[in-house]
N, C-alpha and C positions, 0 to 999 in steps of 0.2 A: 520594594524588593526589585523586580525587573520591569522595565518598560516593554511589555509584550505586544503593544499595539501594532508596531510596524515591522520590526525585524525579528520578532520572536525572542527566544532566550539564547544564552550562550551555546547550549548543546546543538540545537538545529543550525545556529549560525556557524559553528565549527564544521558541521557536516557539509554545509553548502560551501563555506569559504575554503575548505581544504579538499574539495571534490577532485581537483586536478593534481593533488599532491600524492606521493606514494602512500599506500595504505598505512604503512608503519608510522608515518608522520601524523596522519589523522588520528590513529589510535593513541599515539603519545599525547596529542592535544586533548582528546576525550578523557584519557586517564588523568591528566593534569587538572582539567576542570572538575572531574569527579573527586580528586584528592582535595581540591579547594572547597568541596561541599556544594558545588553547583548541582541543583536537583535535575535528574534526568527527565522526570515526568512533570513537565510544566507546559501548559498549552498557551498558544498565543502567536501573534505574527501571521504572516501570509502562508507559512507552512504548517501551522497548527501544532503538530507534535514532532519530535525528532525523527520518528519513523516515517511520517508523511514527507519530511524534508528529504530523507534518504531515498524514498520512492521517487520523488520528483527528479532528483539528480542521478538516479540509478547508481546509488552507492554500491561499493563492493561488499561481498559476503562478510568479510571480517568486521566492517563497520556495522552492518545490520546485526550480526551476531552480538556485538558489543552492546548495541542499543537494546536488543531483545533480552539479553541476560541481565541488564540493569533495570529494565522496566518492561516486562513481558505484557503488561496491561495495555501497552501502546498498540498491540495487535488489534484490539477490539474497539479502539476509540475513534469515532467518526469526526471528521472535520466539520466546518461550519455548514457545508452542503451535504453532510452525511456520507461523504466518501471515506472508506477505510483505506489504510495504507495499501492493502491488497488491490483495491480498485486502481490506485495510482500506479502501482508496480505493473499491473497488467496493461493499463493504458499506455504506459511508457515503453512497453515491450520488454520489461525486465523480468523474464521468467525465473531467473535465479532468485531474486527477491521474493517473487510470488511463491516459489517453491519453499523457501525458508519459512514464510508465513504459514503456508498450508501444512508443512510438516508439523508445525507446532499446534495446529488446530485439528488436523485429520484424526488424531487419536480419540477425539470426542466428537461423535456425529452431530451433536447439537451445536458445537462450535463451527463445524463445516457449514451448516446451514446459516449460522450467524455471520460467516465471512463471505463465502461465495454467494449465498442466497440473500445477503444484506442488500437492501435497496437504498440508493441515495435519494435526495429530494426530487429528482426527476424520474425515479422509479427504475434506475439503471442498476443492474447486478454486475458481478465480475464477468459473466459471459457476455453481457452487453458491451462492456469495455473492451473485451478481446475482439468482438466483432467491429466495434467503432474504430479500433486501431488497425483494421484491415490486416490482421495477422492470422492466416490460416494455421500457423504453428501454435499460437496461443489458444485458439479455439479448440484445436485437436487435443492439446495438452489438458485443457479443462475437461473436455468430454472423456478423455482417457481415464479420468479419475473414476468414472463409471459408478456413481452411487445415486441414490434416489434424488439427492439435491441437484446434481448436474443434469439428470434426466428431466427433472421438472423445470429447470431453467431454460431449456430449449424453447418452450412455448410461453414463457413468462413475459407478459407485455409490460412496457414502461408506461408512464403516465399519458403518453400520446398514443398508446395502443401498439407500439412497435415491439416485436419480439427480437431477440438477438439476430435471428435470420434476416430480418428486414434491413439491418445496417449494411452488411456487405453488398446487398443488391443496390441500395441507394448509393453507395460509394462507387459503383461501376457506371452510374448514369452520367 
């Protein structure tokens, strides 16, 4: 079928390859690939899923909406080191993408825990990634969600015992 070892599949390749093009061109390409029967939800390559690729290159809302409408399950699928697309969006400082993901998961409290509270293989959560990115804006936005999950994340240690509050302090040294 597809050689997914190196470059992934056509959908994430289009997301990355057309990242500097007008959004209309990217959507046209994605629609063409979809019309050709190219599957949206196939994992592989260095970007893992199309939504991971979108998070890495800070894709525009229209591209993210297209991906989520075609394969909503991409929201919850971790990459090889257990990072969710939400983690990558937060780390890249893409609050628009993070918001789109959270909008689709906040309706169900258990999904909020599974997204923001999800730990990657280093034990990092969405709040850890906001702190690592040295973005007071992202940290504030996550804490503004003000639910039990976000309150619990403040003191949640990673595998080295670091809470999200440790990261900004380390970045200042």
